SERO-4910 file (N, C-alpha, C, O; in steps of 0.05 Angstrom, whole numbers):
BEGIN
 pado doro    nc1    nc2    nc3   cac1   cac2   cac3    cc1    cc2    cc3    oc1    oc2    oc3
  Unk    A   9310   4432   2432   9329   4461   2444   9350   4465   2455   9361   4451   2472
  Unk    A   9358   4489   2445   9390   4496   2456   9384   4504   2489   9366   4519   2496
  Unk    A   9405   4493   2505   9392   4505   2534   9389   4539   2530   9369   4552   2538
  Unk    A   9409   4550   2519   9403   4587   2518   9362   4591   2515   9347   4608   2524
  Unk    A   9358   4569   2501   9328   4569   2482   9313   4578   2512   9306   4599   2522
  Unk    A   9315   4546   2519   9300   4539   2546   9309   4565   2572   9292   4578   2585
  Unk    A   9331   4568   2574   9334   4580   2590   9317   4617   2579   9309   4627   2600
  Unk    A   9313   4631   2561   9294   4651   2558   9268   4645   2561   9249   4657   2571
  Unk    A   9270   4615   2547   9229   4614   2564   9228   4606   2585   9205   4597   2590
  Unk    A   9244   4604   2602   9240   4596   2624   9233   4629   2648   9218   4637   2666
  Unk    A   9254   4637   2634   9255   4676   2638   9228   4686   2637   9218   4702   2653
  Unk    A   9214   4673   2610   9195   4682   2608   9171   4679   2615   9153   4693   2606
  Unk    A   9168   4656   2638   9142   4644   2643   9127   4675   2658   9108   4689   2650
  Unk    A   9141   4677   2679   9133   4701   2700   9116   4724   2671   9095   4731   2661
  Unk    A   9131   4724   2671   9118   4752   2636   9089   4740   2625   9069   4753   2631
  Unk    A   9085   4718   2610   9071   4702   2597   9053   4698   2628   9029   4695   2623
  Unk    A   9058   4697   2649   9030   4705   2679   9020   4724   2679   8996   4729   2676
  Unk    A   9040   4738   2683   9026   4774   2690   9002   4777   2655   8978   4775   2651
  Unk    A   9020   4781   2641   8995   4782   2613   8972   4769   2604   8954   4778   2590
  Unk    A   8978   4737   2619   8940   4731   2628   8926   4736   2641   8902   4733   2636
  Unk    A   8937   4748   2666   8923   4769   2681   8912   4787   2671   8888   4783   2665
  Unk    A   8921   4804   2666   8919   4825   2643   8889   4820   2623   8868   4833   2622
  Unk    A   8900   4793   2605   8874   4791   2594   8860   4779   2598   8848   4774   2577
  Unk    A   8846   4764   2624   8827   4753   2641   8814   4787   2649   8793   4794   2639
  Unk    A   8827   4803   2665   8821   4819   2661   8797   4837   2635   8774   4841   2631
  Unk    A   8823   4841   2625   8813   4856   2600   8775   4836   2583   8757   4850   2573
  Unk    A   8774   4807   2585   8762   4793   2576   8737   4795   2603   8716   4807   2600
  Unk    A   8741   4785   2623   8715   4784   2646   8703   4810   2664   8681   4818   2672
  Unk    A   8735   4818   2665   8716   4855   2689   8714   4871   2684   8700   4885   2698
  Unk    A   8729   4886   2653   8739   4906   2637   8703   4909   2626   8690   4929   2628
  Unk    A   8694   4883   2616   8662   4893   2602   8642   4906   2617   8625   4923   2614
  Unk    A   8655   4886   2644   8624   4894   2671   8625   4927   2679   8608   4941   2689
  Unk    A   8658   4936   2671   8652   4969   2678   8645   4982   2668   8631   5002   2670
  Unk    A   8660   4969   2647   8657   4996   2613   8674   5015   2604   8684   5021   2626
  Unk    A   8683   5029   2590   8702   5053   2582   8713   5080   2600   8712   5104   2594
  Unk    A   8724   5069   2623   8722   5087   2645   8763   5100   2638   8772   5122   2645
  Unk    A   8773   5084   2629   8802   5106   2622   8808   5132   2611   8805   5136   2587
  Unk    A   8815   5150   2626   8827   5167   2613   8840   5173   2598   8839   5195   2587
  Unk    A   8860   5148   2591   8879   5152   2586   8877   5132   2556   8864   5112   2558
  Unk    A   8887   5137   2535   8898   5128   2508   8933   5118   2504   8953   5133   2504
  Unk    A   8930   5091   2499   8920   5073   2503   8903   5067   2528   8908   5081   2548
  Unk    A   8883   5049   2531   8879   5044   2560   8895   5030   2569   8913   5018   2557
  Unk    A   8891   5032   2600   8909   5017   2625   8913   4996   2628   8937   4994   2633
  Unk    A   8901   4974   2627   8907   4947   2612   8910   4941   2592   8919   4919   2592
  Unk    A   8908   4953   2560   8926   4957   2541   8956   4969   2549   8978   4962   2541
  Unk    A   8952   4979   2556   8978   4998   2566   9005   4976   2585   9029   4973   2582
  Unk    A   8989   4969   2598   8988   4946   2621   9008   4927   2604   9032   4924   2608
  Unk    A   8989   4913   2582   8990   4884   2569   9028   4887   2557   9047   4871   2557
  Unk    A   9026   4917   2548   9048   4926   2526   9064   4930   2541   9085   4921   2532
  Unk    A   9070   4943   2569   9086   4943   2582   9104   4924   2596   9126   4928   2604
  Unk    A   9089   4903   2597   9100   4877   2606   9117   4861   2586   9138   4849   2592
  Unk    A   9104   4862   2555   9109   4851   2531   9144   4865   2527   9164   4852   2523
  Unk    A   9141   4895   2528   9166   4903   2516   9188   4898   2540   9210   4889   2533
  Unk    A   9182   4903   2570   9206   4907   2591   9192   4884   2612   9191   4891   2636
  Unk    A   9183   4862   2607   9191   4845   2626   9166   4843   2646   9149   4860   2646
  Unk    A   9165   4826   2659   9135   4821   2684   9140   4836   2701   9119   4845   2711
  Unk    A   9165   4848   2713   9181   4859   2734   9180   4901   2720   9165   4919   2725
  Unk    A   9191   4899   2711   9192   4931   2707   9154   4937   2677   9143   4957   2668
  Unk    A   9152   4917   2676   9120   4925   2661   9106   4916   2675   9085   4912   2665
  Unk    A   9108   4912   2695   9082   4912   2721   9087   4940   2740   9072   4959   2741
  Unk    A   9113   4939   2753   9118   4969   2759   9104   4994   2741   9086   5007   2752
  Unk    A   9112   5002   2710   9090   5019   2694   9069   5012   2695   9054   5030   2690
  Unk    A   9057   4987   2702   9036   4989   2690   9017   4996   2718   8994   5004   2715
  Unk    A   9031   4991   2748   9025   4998   2770   9013   5032   2767   8990   5040   2771
  Unk    A   9038   5046   2759   9042   5072   2760   9020   5092   2743   9009   5114   2750
  Unk    A   9016   5073   2711   8980   5086   2704   8971   5080   2716   8969   5096   2735
  Unk    A   8959   5059   2719   8941   5052   2751   8930   5080   2760   8909   5093   2756
  Unk    A   8950   5082   2771   8943   5110   2796   8950   5140   2789   8945   5160   2802
  Unk    A   8966   5136   2759   8951   5159   2744   8936   5163   2735   8931   5187   2732
  Unk    A   8915   5142   2722   8885   5141   2717   8862   5159   2742   8838   5159   2736
  Unk    A   8866   5166   2754   8842   5184   2777   8825   5216   2764   8824   5235   2748
  Unk    A   8814   5205   2786   8785   5242   2771   8804   5266   2764   8798   5283   2748
  Unk    A   8833   5264   2781   8842   5293   2786   8861   5299   2752   8870   5320   2744
  Unk    A   8862   5269   2736   8877   5265   2710   8865   5282   2696   8840   5284   2698
  Unk    A   8879   5295   2681   8874   5302   2649   8871   5281   2640   8848   5275   2635
  Unk    A   8881   5271   2637   8885   5248   2615   8905   5244   2592   8930   5245   2597
  Unk    A   8892   5236   2557   8911   5239   2537   8927   5212   2532   8926   5191   2545
  Unk    A   8945   5218   2508   8952   5202   2489   8982   5188   2515   8998   5204   2525
  Unk    A   8983   5169   2518   9000   5165   2540   9015   5128   2533   9011   5108   2546
  Unk    A   9037   5131   2503   9045   5102   2500   9070   5097   2511   9088   5113   2516
  Unk    A   9070   5060   2514   9089   5045   2527   9118   5062   2519   9125   5061   2496
  Unk    A   9132   5077   2538   9168   5083   2521   9183   5053   2512   9186   5031   2522
  Unk    A   9189   5066   2493   9206   5038   2479   9228   5036   2500   9237   5054   2515
  Unk    A   9238   5002   2498   9272   5008   2506   9298   5025   2508   9314   5026   2489
  Unk    A   9301   5035   2525   9327   5053   2521   9314   5084   2531   9328   5100   2543
  Unk    A   9289   5090   2524   9279   5112   2540   9264   5110   2569   9248   5091   2574
  Unk    A   9270   5132   2587   9262   5132   2604   9235   5121   2613   9216   5131   2602
  Unk    A   9228   5102   2630   9212   5091   2642   9188   5108   2650   9166   5108   2638
  Unk    A   9194   5122   2669   9182   5148   2674   9188   5173   2669   9210   5183   2668
  Unk    A   9168   5184   2667   9165   5209   2639   9160   5235   2661   9146   5237   2681
  Unk    A   9172   5249   2651   9165   5279   2668   9155   5292   2655   9147   5311   2668
  Unk    A   9149   5294   2632   9129   5314   2609   9105   5308   2608   9102   5284   2613
  Unk    A   9082   5321   2601   9056   5313   2613   9047   5300   2582   9057   5312   2563
  Unk    A   9029   5278   2574   9019   5272   2561   9005   5285   2546   8993   5306   2552
  Unk    A   9006   5274   2524   8978   5292   2496   8956   5297   2503   8953   5288   2526
  Unk    A   8943   5304   2497   8913   5316   2498   8901   5288   2474   8917   5278   2457
  Unk    A   8878   5281   2476   8870   5264   2455   8857   5277   2434   8844   5294   2445
  Unk    A   8853   5278   2412   8847   5298   2389   8823   5294   2380   8822   5278   2361
  Unk    A   8807   5301   2386   8768   5301   2376   8770   5309   2354   8750   5312   2341
***
């Protein structure tokens, strides 16, 4: 393994740790609570994808902001994780979920 590859792996340890915590939540806690998220994808799936795309710090902040938005006064809707290069925090409304 090259030094650059080793460095990349070391920097991904926090990312993998956060992703593992989200997976534990999905497998253990979420089934007990049932489907309560007003958004698609669910907040935990959003958090997993945010950490995967943007890393541990930005992804965790994005996931936290999403959980704060998922409240009784929220309309919910479709809210995908922004791609790299897009603004991390959108100012527009989410799309309603089609039925």
